[in-house]
N, C-alpha and C positions, 0 to 999 in steps of 0.2 A: 373151353373157357374155364378157368379156375373159378370156385366160389369166392365170394368176398372174403379176403383173408387180410389181417392186419399184421404188423411186424410182431415178432414173438414177444409174449408178455407173460411174466414181467422180467424176461431174461436179458436185461440190459448187459449182464456180466459176460455174455458171449458176443458182445457187440464187435469185438475185433475180427470175428469171422462171419457172423450171421445176422447182423442187424438188418441187412436188406433181403434176407431170405424168408420165404414164406413157411408156414407151418407144414405145408405139403412137401416142400423141399426137405425140411428136417426129417420127416417121415421116410422120404426116399433114401436119405443118407444113412438111415438105420438108427437115428436117435430115438424115434418113436414108431411103433407099429402103425401101419395105415388103418387098421381096425383093432379093437382090443375087446376081449371078453373079461368082465369084471369077475374076479375070483374072490370069494369071501369065506370065512369059516362057516362051519356047519350051523344051520339054523338062522342064517342071515340072508337077507335078499335086498338087492339094489332095485328100487322102484322109481319110476318117473312119475312125478306129480304134475308138471306142466312143461310142455315142450314148445318149439318154435319161437324161442325167445332170441332177442338181439343182443348177444354177449352180456348176459347177466353176470354181475361182478362182485357185488357185496350184498349182505343181507342182514336183517335184524328182526327178531320176533317182537310183536306187541305182547304185553303180559297176558292178553286174552287168547293167544294162539295164532292170530293172523300174521302173516308174513309179508314184510316189506323188503323189496329187493331193488337194486339199481341196474341200469344198463350202461355199459362203459361208454359207448359211442353215441347213443341216441340222446342221453342226458335225462331219460325218463326214470321215475320212481313208480314201481308198480306194486300191486298187492295181491296175495294169494288168500283166498277165503274158501275153506272147506274144499280144497283141492282144485280150484279153478281160479283164473284171473277175475278180479272184482269187476263189477259192472261199471264202476267209475275207473277208467283206465286211460292214462296213467293217473294216479292220485296226485302227482306233482311232477315238476321237471326243473332243470336248472337253466339259467341264461348265461351267455357269453362263454359257452363250453369250447375248450380246445381239445382236440383229439389227435392221435398219431403216436406211434412208439408206445409208451406206457401211460400217455396222458389220457385223461377222461374223467368220467365220474367214478370215483375210487371208493369211497367209504360212506357208511350209514350207521347211525345208532339211534336208538330210542330212549328218551328220558325214563329212568327207572321209576320216576314218580307218576307215570302215566296211570290213569286218565286225568288226574288232577292237574297235571302239567303236561298237556298234550303236545310235546315237542319232539321234532325229528332233526337230527344233526346230520349234515352232509359236508364231505370235502371233495373237491374236484379242481381240475386244471382250468384256469381262467384266462381269458384274453389278456395280453399285457405281461406275458412271461412270469406269471405268478400262480400260486395255488391258494385256495380260499377255504375257510371253514365257515359254514352258515347254519342258521337254524330256521326251520319252518315251524309254524303253529298249525296243528291240525283242527279241522272243524268237520262237522257232519256226524258220521256214526263213530264217535270217539270211544264210547263205552259199551257198544254193542258187539259182542264177539262174532256175530254172524253178519254184521253190517257190511254192505258193500260200497257205500258212498262216503268215502273219506276224501278230504281235500286239504292239500298242503299249501299254505300261502303265507303271507306276512313275513317275507324273508328278513332275518336279522343277520347282519354280517358280524362275525365274531373276530375272525382274522383274515386280512385281505391281502398280505404282502409276503407270503413265503416264497422265497426265490425259486423260480422255475425257468431257468435258461436253457436247460437240456430236456429233451423229450423222454429221457430215461431217469431212473433213480428218483421216483416221486414218493414211494412209500404210500401214505394217506390211508392207513387203516384206522378205524374208529371203534372203540368199545368203551363202556363204562366199567370202572372199578367198583369193587363192592363198597368203597367208601363214598360212592355217589359222584366221584370226580370223573370227568371225561378224558380219556386217554386217546392220543393221536400220534401215529408214527409218521415220520417224514424222512425222505431219502436225502442223499448228500448232493443231489443235482449234478452228479458226475464230477463234483469237486470234493475229493476225499477229505481235504484239509477242513472243510466246513464242519465235519462231524466232531471236531475237537474244539471248535470256538464256541464258548458258552453263549454269546450273544447272537449267534446264528441259529435260526430255527430249523436248519437243515441237518440231517444225520442224527435225529434225536427221537426219543419218545417223550412227548409233551403230556402234562397233566394239568387240566384246566378245572377251575371251579365255575360251574354254569348256574349255581343256585341263586345268584344275586342279579342275574341279568333282568333287564325290564321286560314287560310283556310287549308283544307286537314286534313290528319290523323296524328297519333302519339300520344304523351302525355305519362303520365299524365301532364297536364298543370300546371304551377305554381299556387298556390293558390291565389297569388295577382291578377291574371287575372280574378278571379271569384268573388272577393269581391266588392260589390256595393259601390259606393262613399258615400252613406248615407242611413239611413232608417232601418238598421238592429239593433239587440238588443244589441250587444256588439261591442266594439272597441278593444277588446283583452280578455284574455292575449295572445292568439295565433290566428293563421290564421283559425283554425277550428271554434272558437268562433265567428269570424267575418262573418261567413256564416249564423249564426243563426238568423232567424226572430222571432221565438217563440219557447218556451220549456215547459217541463212538460207534455209530451204526451207519451202514452203507446203503442198503436198500430194503429196509424193514417194511415188508408189504402187509403181512398178516400176523396178528398176535391174538391170544385168547387169555381170558381171566378165569380162574377157578371160582365159581359161585359160592363155594363153601369156604375156602381158605383165603381167598383174595389173591393167591399167587398169580403172577403174569409171566407167561412164557411167549417168547417172540422169535420168529424166523427171520433171519437176516441173509439176504441173497449175496453170494460171494462173487469174487472177481474172476479168477481163472482156475482156482485149485480146490477151494473148499466152500461148502454150504455150512451154516451153523445155526443151532438153536440155542437161545440164551434165556435164562431165568432172570428177569429184571428185578433189581433191588434199587431203592432210592439212592441217587447219586452214583449208580453204577456207571463204569466206563468200560465199553466193550471192544476198544482197541483200534477200530478203524480210524484212519488208514495205516496204522503201524502194525496191525495184526489182521490176518485173513484166516479165520478158523483158528487152528492151533499154531500157525506158522507166522514168522515175522514177515512183514511186507514193507517195501520201500517206496513211498509215495513221492510225487513231484510237488514241490511248493511248500513243504513243511518238514520239520525234523522232530523225531521223537525226543521229548525232554528227558534228560537223564533221570533214572530211578523211577520211571513211570510204572504204575501198577495197574493192570487191567483185569477185568472179570473175565474168567475163562468160560467158553461155551459149555453147556451140558451135553451137547451132541455135535460132532462134526461128521459130515458126509463127503467124501471126495468126488470130484467130477470124474467121469460122466455119469456115476450112479445117480446123482441128483444134479439138476441144472438150475432149478428156481424153487427153492424150499418154501413151504408155507405151513402154518399150524392148522390143525384140524380140531383142536380143542380139548378140554377136560370132559371126561364122561361122568356126569352125575345124574341119577334117576330123577324123574320129576314127580311132583305131587300128583297121584291118581293117574300116572301115565299109562296109556293103553298098551304100549309096546316097550316098556322099560327093559333094558338089558339085564342079564344075569349079574349077581353081586360080585363075580370076579372082575367086573369092568368098573366098579365103583372107584372113582379117583383116578382112573387111567388117563394118560395124555397121549394124544395121537398127533402125528405130523406126517407130511407127505411132500409131494413135488408137483409143480404145475404141469410139466412135461411128462415125467416118467412114471407117474401113477402109483408107486409103491407107497402104501399107507403103513406106518410103523406105529408101535405102541410102546410106551414107557410106564413104569409104575415107580412109586416112591417106596424105597426099602427102609425108610427111617432115617437115612443120612444122605442119600443121593438118588437121582433119577437113573433107573437102569432099564435095559431092555427086558420086556415081559417075556415070560416063558411061552412058547407056541401053545395054541389051543386047537382043538379038533378041526380038521378041515382047512386050516390055514394054508395058504399056497406054498409057503416055504418057512424055514425056521426063523427068518429075519423079518419078513413082510407079513403084516396081519391081513393085508389085501393088496391086490394088484389089478391093473387095468382101468384105474381111476384117472383118465387123462383130463387135462384142461380144467381141473378143479380150481375155482377161484375164491370160495369161501365155504365155511362149515359152521354149523350150530346145532345144538341139542334142541329138538322140538319141545316147546313148553307144555304141550298137551300130551303128545304120544311117547316122548322119550327116545325117539328115533334120532339118528345122526342125519340131519339134513345137509345137503351141499348143492352148490351151483356148478354146472357144467358150462363153461363159457362158450364153447363151441363143440360141434360134433367131432368124430375122430378123423374126418376128412379136412378139418380146419375151417369149416364154414361157420362164421361167427353169427349168422342168422339162424343157426339151428342149435342155440343153447337151450338149456333146460334147468328146472328145479327138480332135484331128486332127493331121495332119502335111503338110508341104509336101516332097514327095519328088521328087529328081531322077530323070528317067526316061531320060536319054540314056545313050549307050554308054560314055562316057568320064568317070568321076568321079575324084575325088582319092583315091588310096590314100596313107596316110601312110608315107613311105619308111622302110625299115629296111635300109639298104644293106649294112651289114657285120655287124650282129648284130640279134637279135630282142628285144633289151632296151634301153629308153631310160630316162634319168633326167634330169628338168629341173625347174626351172632349174638349171644347173650353171656356176658355184657357187651355193649356195643358203644362206639364212639360217634360216628357221623351217620351211619345208616343201619336201620333195622328191617330186615326182610320178614314180612309177615305173610303167612300162607294158611289157608283154611279149606276144609272140605266138610260142609255140613249137610245134613239130610234135607231132601226136598229141592225143588227148583223154584226159588223165590228170590226177590231182591235182598241184598245184604247191606248191613250198615256196620261200618267199622268206627269205633270211638276209642280215643286214648285219653286216659285221666292221669293227673299227678297224684301224689300221696295225700293231698288235701281234698281229694275228691272232685277237684275241678276238671271239667272236660277241656282238653287243650286241642284236640284235633278230631274232626269228624269227616268221614268219607262215605259216599253212597255208591253202590255197585249194582249193575243190572242183574237179571235173572240168570243165575248160574249155581251150580252145586259147589264149585271150587273157585277160589280166587287168591290173589296175591296183591301186596301193596309194599312198596319200599318207602319207609318213613325216614324223612331226612332229619328228624329231631326238632322240627319247627312246628309251631302252633298254627291255627287257622289264619292268623294274620301275617305269617311269614317270620316271626321272630324265633331265633334259635333258643331253645330251652336249656337249662342247666342240668348238671349231673344229678342223678337221683333214681329212684324207682318209679316206673310208670306201669299202669294197667292197661292192657290191650283187650278190647272187648269186641267180638263179632257177633252180630245177631242176624239170623236168617228165619223169618216167620217166628215160631215159638221157641226156637232153639238158639241158645246163647252159650258161648265159650269165652273164657277169660285167661290170660296168661300175664305173668309179670316179666318185665324187662328192665335191666339196670343200665342206665347210661353213665359212662365214665368219661373223664377228661384227661 
């Protein structure tokens, strides 16, 4: 008897021949080796943190280092604390979940204002042929980095009616941008023309303002509360269109945001010939269904308008080299990271494939993203790593600087044998984020909507963060638990939630008898 196997995920683009085939059959046909040895460059090791999971699918780190992850089919949200599953397990779950094909619990994001705003955002396939975006409020060990008792409840529905008539092309990736806006990818629901209709939420990258939502549960909330004041592609003709950052996408499952520059790079799963990687710009149109990768495509049901201009991919990979591309993210070392990677990786972007395992690396040459030069021990000139089968999500660990990833199932295709893993640098020289003159940093500086504040002060005592305007008035105060290092994302609002104006602000962090202060300029 075969282990429990679901239809290939997220490979709806091979539905013409394999939608009813199991992963085991794909392996037998030579698409995927039955077993795979992970090959990494010299001084890197792939480590299993937690195993025996049921199709782990998406993940998000809390700012204190704890890891939340979702399970695609069970609907559970689980937490890893210090290398093991937390005592409270699961920390939450969703109701009315639909699974099958690519449907299930697909995306998770943590509010960057945590723990002051202890919110977790979830998107999933819901009964009634629709996908939904919801927010949970966390209670329990919200501010304790080693706390194992976290509870997600008080469901607030943000969006309840994204079309989901097909079990494929869901998308449903979630991340926060550096501007504090929530980004959500949506597939075309196997109707390619949806991707070009501004008022359809399918085939898009959505950008949502979640800073004005009420506390507690309920919903769905009015669309007006989710529409950002500026920066999206359309001002109308309806509220759906006002949520769209970019359009012309087919099945955008995973994307990542550079925490330093704010750049967004997204992987769009192709139809029959090409996989593509896109750098997202506001109001960008990435061509589907009139383009697949670099090539024209003729859809059914709509016609390309004369003179159309589309944003070209930064990378295209032909089939069958890749079958379901996904992003693995930007590498940036983390403050006081115990296993930060060498400086050569600073700013590198990685992408891979759910099935075929090759992890590839890009670098910015000042004008474009280009393939990085090979490093010692790399399996071949093109692939930075191989053997990474069934990866469903990636993220840089906020405490160790390793590249964490989720393996949805084992190499035999058993979805109940998934794991949380990490690629750790084992050499003697990793990158330590420099703090040359003080142990408090605030970036970007100047800033508009979000200021990332990080500190590493001596001793292990509670920390207090205070922000003052130039008149000396304290406008924001936050308390943190016992820790030597911390971080806080300031949204430019005071303690009452009022957005403050442009100007110079003083940021002060105090731990015991040690105090550090920096200035930050807010611009409009």
